[in-house]
C-alpha positions in Angstrom: -13.4 -10.6 2.5 -13.1 -6.8 1.9 -15.3 -6.1 4.9 -13.4 -8.5 7.2 -10.1 -6.8 6.1 -11.5 -3.4 6.9 -12.7 -4.6 10.4 -9.2 -6.0 11.1 -7.4 -2.9 9.9 -9.5 -0.8 12.3 -8.7 -2.9 15.4 -6.8 -1.1 18.2 -4.2 -3.9 18.2 -2.9 -2.5 14.9 -4.4 1.0 15.1 -1.2 2.8 15.9 -0.3 5.9 13.7 1.9 3.7 11.6 -1.1 1.6 10.6 -3.2 4.4 9.3 -4.2 4.4 5.6 -1.4 6.9 4.9 1.1 4.6 6.6 -0.1 1.6 4.6 0.1 3.5 1.4 3.5 5.0 2.0 5.2 1.8 3.1 3.3 -0.4 0.7 4.3 1.8 -2.2 7.9 1.7 -1.0 7.9 -2.1 -1.1 6.3 -2.2 -4.6 8.8 0.4 -5.9 12.0 -0.9 -4.3 11.3 -4.5 -3.1 11.2 -6.0 0.4 13.7 -4.7 2.9 14.3 -5.9 6.5 15.0 -2.4 7.8 11.4 -1.8 8.9 10.4 -4.3 11.7 7.0 -2.5 12.2 6.1 -3.3 8.6 6.7 -7.0 9.2 4.6 -7.0 12.4 1.8 -5.2 10.6 1.9 -7.7 7.7 1.8 -10.6 10.2 -1.2 -9.3 11.9 -3.1 -8.4 8.8 -2.4 -11.8 7.2 -3.6 -13.6 10.3 -7.2 -12.4 9.6 -9.9 -14.6 8.2 -10.3 -12.3 5.1 -7.3 -14.1 3.5 -8.9 -17.5 3.6 -12.2 -16.0 2.3 -10.4 -14.3 -0.6 -8.6 -17.5 -1.5 -11.9 -19.3 -1.5 -13.5 -16.6 -3.7 -10.6 -16.7 -6.1 -11.3 -20.4 -6.8 -14.8 -19.6 -8.0 -15.9 -18.4 -11.4 -15.7 -14.6 -11.6 -19.0 -12.7 -11.0 -20.4 -9.4 -9.9 -19.3 -8.0 -6.6 -21.6 -5.0 -6.3 -25.4 -5.3 -6.6 -26.0 -2.5 -9.0 -29.8 -2.8 -9.2 -30.3 -0.1 -6.6 -27.0 1.8 -7.0 -26.7 5.5 -7.9 -23.6 7.7 -8.4 -23.8 8.6 -4.7 -23.7 5.0 -3.5 -20.6 4.0 -1.5 -18.6 1.0 -2.7 -17.3 -1.3 0.0 -15.1 -3.1 -2.5 -13.4 0.1 -3.7 -12.8 1.3 -0.2 -10.8 -1.8 0.8 -9.5 -3.5 -2.3 -6.4 -1.3 -2.8 -5.2 -1.9 0.7 -5.8 -5.6 0.2 -3.8 -5.5 -3.0 -0.8 -3.8 -1.3 -0.9 -6.4 1.5 -1.0 -9.3 -0.9 1.9 -8.0 -3.0 4.0 -6.9 0.0 3.5 -10.2 1.8 4.5 -12.2 -1.3 7.8 -10.2 -1.6 8.4 -10.6 2.2 8.0 -14.4 1.8 10.3 -14.4 -1.2 13.0 -12.6 0.9 12.6 -15.5 3.5 13.2 -18.1 0.7 9.6 -18.8 -0.3 9.3 -17.9 -4.0 6.0 -19.7 -4.4 4.0 -17.4 -2.1 4.1 -14.4 -4.4 2.5 -16.3 -7.3 -0.4 -17.4 -5.1 -1.0 -13.8 -3.8 -0.6 -12.5 -7.4 -3.3 -14.9 -8.5 -5.7 -13.8 -5.7 -5.0 -10.1 -6.3 -5.8 -10.4 -10.0 -9.0 -12.3 -9.3 -10.1 -9.5 -7.1 -9.2 -6.9 -9.8 -11.1 -9.0 -12.4 -14.2 -9.1 -10.1 -14.1 -5.3 -9.7 -14.1 -4.9 -13.5 -17.0 -7.3 -14.4 -20.4 -5.6 -14.9 -19.3 -2.9 -12.4 -19.7 0.8 -11.9 -17.0 3.0 -13.5 -15.4 3.8 -10.2 -14.9 0.1 -9.4 -13.5 -0.5 -12.9 -11.0 2.3 -12.5 -9.8 1.0 -9.1 -9.6 -2.5 -10.4 -7.2 -1.3 -13.0 -5.2 0.6 -10.4 -4.9 -2.6 -8.4 -3.7 -4.5 -11.5 -0.9 -1.9 -11.9 0.2 -2.4 -8.3 0.3 -6.1 -8.7 2.4 -5.8 -11.9 4.8 -3.6 -10.0 5.1 -6.3 -7.4 5.7 -8.8 -10.1 8.7 -6.8 -11.4 10.2 -6.8 -7.9 9.6 -10.6 -7.6 11.4 -11.2 -10.9 14.4 -9.1 -9.9 15.1 -11.6 -7.1 14.0 -14.8 -8.7 16.7 -17.2 -9.8 15.8 -20.0 -12.2 12.5 -21.6 -11.3 11.0 -22.2 -14.7 8.0 -23.9 -13.0 7.0 -20.7 -11.2 7.6 -18.6 -14.3 5.3 -20.9 -16.2 2.7 -20.7 -13.5 2.9 -16.9 -13.2 2.6 -16.6 -17.0 -0.5 -18.8 -17.0 -2.1 -16.7 -14.2 -1.5 -13.4 -16.0 -2.5 -14.7 -19.5 -5.8 -16.0 -18.1 -6.4 -12.7 -16.5 -5.7 -10.8 -19.7 -8.1 -13.0 -21.6 -10.8 -12.6 -19.0 -10.5 -8.8 -19.0 -10.3 -8.4 -22.8 -14.1 -7.7 -23.1 -14.8 -6.8 -19.4 -16.0 -3.3 -20.4 -18.6 -4.4 -22.9 -21.5 -3.9 -20.3 -20.2 -0.6 -19.0 -22.8 1.5 -20.8 -25.6 -0.8 -19.6 -24.4 -0.5 -16.0 -24.2 3.3 -16.3 -27.6 3.6 -17.8 -29.1 1.5 -15.0 -27.5 3.8 -12.4 -28.8 6.8 -14.3 -32.3 5.5 -14.2 -32.1 5.0 -10.5 -30.9 8.6 -10.1 -33.8 10.0 -12.2 -36.4 7.8 -10.5 -35.4 9.1 -7.1 -33.8 12.6 -7.1 -34.0 13.0 -3.3 -30.5 11.7 -2.6 -29.1 14.3 -5.0 -31.1 17.0 -3.3 -29.7 16.0 0.1 -26.2 15.9 -1.4 -26.7 19.4 -2.9 -27.7 20.9 0.4 -24.2 20.6 1.8 -22.0 20.9 -1.3 -21.3 24.0 -3.3 -18.2 23.9 -5.5 -18.5 27.5 -6.5 -18.2 29.1 -3.1 -17.3 28.6 0.6 -18.8 25.9 2.7 -22.4 26.6 3.7 -23.4 27.5 7.2 -25.7 25.1 9.2 -28.5 27.7 9.2 -28.4 27.9 5.4 -28.4 24.1 5.1 -31.4 23.9 7.5 -33.3 26.6 5.5 -32.7 24.8 2.2 -33.6 21.5 3.8 -37.0 22.9 4.8 -37.5 24.1 1.2 -36.6 20.7 -0.2 -39.0 18.9 2.1 -41.8 21.3 1.2 -41.0 21.1 -2.6 -40.8 17.3 -2.5 -44.5 17.2 -1.4 -45.5 19.0 -4.6 -45.9 16.6 -7.6 -44.9 19.3 -10.1 -41.7 20.1 -8.3 -40.9 16.4 -8.1 -41.4 16.2 -11.9 -39.4 19.3 -12.5 -36.4 17.9 -10.6 -36.6 14.7 -12.6 -36.6 16.7 -15.9 -33.5 18.5 -14.8 -31.7 15.2 -14.1 -32.9 13.7 -17.4 -31.4 16.7 -19.2 -28.2 16.5 -17.1 -27.8 12.8 -18.0 -29.1 12.6 -21.6 -29.3 16.1 -23.0 -27.0 17.5 -25.6 -24.3 20.1 -24.6 -26.5 23.1 -25.2 -29.4 21.7 -23.2 -27.1 20.7 -20.3 -25.5 24.1 -20.1 -29.0 25.7 -20.1 -30.1 23.4 -17.3 -27.0 24.1 -15.3 -27.4 27.9 -15.7 -31.1 27.9 -14.8 -30.5 25.9 -11.6 -27.3 27.7 -10.6 -28.8 28.4 -7.1 -30.7 25.2 -6.6 -29.7 22.0 -4.8 -28.9 20.3 -8.1 -26.4 23.0 -9.0 -23.5 20.9 -7.7 -24.2 18.2 -10.2 -22.9 18.0 -13.8 -22.6 14.5 -15.3 -19.9 13.5 -17.7 -20.2 10.2 -19.5 -17.1 8.3 -20.6 -15.5 4.9 -20.3 -12.2 4.5 -18.5 -9.4 4.1 -21.1 -7.8 0.7 -20.7 -5.1 0.7 -23.3 -2.4 1.5 -20.7 -3.4 -1.6 -18.7 -3.5 -3.8 -21.8 0.1 -2.6 -22.7 1.4 -3.3 -19.2 -0.3 -6.8 -19.2 1.3 -7.7 -22.5 4.7 -6.3 -21.6 4.7 -8.5 -18.5 3.5 -11.5 -20.4 6.4 -11.1 -22.8 8.8 -10.5 -19.9 7.7 -13.7 -18.1 8.0 -15.7 -21.3 11.6 -14.4 -21.9 12.6 -15.2 -18.3 11.1 -18.7 -18.7 13.1 -19.2 -21.9 16.2 -18.1 -20.1 15.6 -20.4 -17.1 15.0 -23.3 -19.5 17.9 -22.7 -21.9 20.6 -20.9 -19.8 20.7 -18.0 -22.3 18.4 -15.3 -23.5 16.4 -15.7 -26.6 18.0 -14.2 -29.7 14.7 -13.3 -31.3 11.1 -13.1 -30.0 10.1 -15.7 -32.5 11.9 -18.3 -30.4 9.2 -18.0 -27.8 6.6 -19.4 -30.1 4.9 -21.9 -29.7 6.4 -23.4 -26.5 6.4 -20.3 -24.3 3.7 -18.2 -26.0 1.1 -19.0 -28.6 2.0 -15.8 -30.4 3.9 -12.6 -29.7 1.7 -10.0 -27.9 1.3 -6.7 -29.8 1.6 -3.2 -28.4 -2.1 -2.0 -28.4 
């Protein structure tokens, strides 16, 4: 679905300057920040064309399946490109903006379905996934929650839809509660792939030097000849693997020493920092929106706000969500 979306977004029919990534981001962010407005007819045309693609049906089909891994991490390294990351944010913006557009036309149900599909995509990006996918999955979640705020601002009554949206978000929160448990294992697997085959890092290091100006082609060619020659020597192969093992697994002193001793080599551009993405902000936002949906559902049912949060239990919530 992500690849089909990308193919559609690159077609000349919608390849005007407005439809560049910058245009998508700028106008999409405006919708999620301020709600749908009919003052931009180009935006409506763009959404119509994007939502006519087959990716939407594919995403809906995938959202009905049990969540699983999206990336095949068995052969991934930290230089591998991620097709999901490259397209998922734009998909999220389209889903949320389309739902708000349909609400403005009188269809309140459309946003809930798009919200569900967007959260399923975010969940898939966070399950047994590289750190970059996890981070972007969380970014997409925040975008969807912003869209949910705009939807609630223009929703009147509809306890059925509030109940449905609350169920979707609660299931997502439960599914992502332990989604980071395998993060260290995924990272270690990618590290092993890097250490076993340092050649991609050497190729990357030929053209990147964060300490100085961009290298000239003649310098890159000279270094490339050295790398090819060095790679044929088993002892050089082993030396480069030792450097990477220190970079990944050594203590701070060992890593600094390796960095200094290879300051002029092709691995000098690389310094690895291990760490899990912090998810408490996302948990807090999820629980705040769960509470807000429950309060709106209570209001729609009873015609007045709840006097105390305890009134939401047990009909609207099994318990009051805590600030993490």
